Residue, then its C-alpha position, 0 to 999 in steps of 0.5 A: m610841436t613844442k612842449a609848454p614849460h612845466s609849472a606848479q599849477d600843472d601839478k594841480k590839474s587832473a590827468a584829464a585836464r592835462s590831456q585835454e589841454r595837450e589835445q587842444r595844443e596839438r589841434r592848434d599846431r595842426e591847424e597852424e601847419l595847414v594854414k602855412g601849407l596853404e599859404g605856401t601853395f597859393p595860388a594853386s589848383d589843388p588844395v593841400s591834403a590835411t589827411g594821409s593818402t590811401t589806395s583803393g581797390a580790392p586786395e591782391r589775390k593769393k596764388r594757389 
């Protein structure tokens, strides 16, 4: 992610407004990365995962 240049107008914005803009930029960046990933794998049988992976199952039991 690249930071936008700081401007005098940014100083006038509230912290909430700056936070919202940052979240919107990050969301847009993630969306662009997903689109690039999809384009790089097309045509494929499995779509690119947009989330992290997890494992399922019960936790290991401690030995007594």
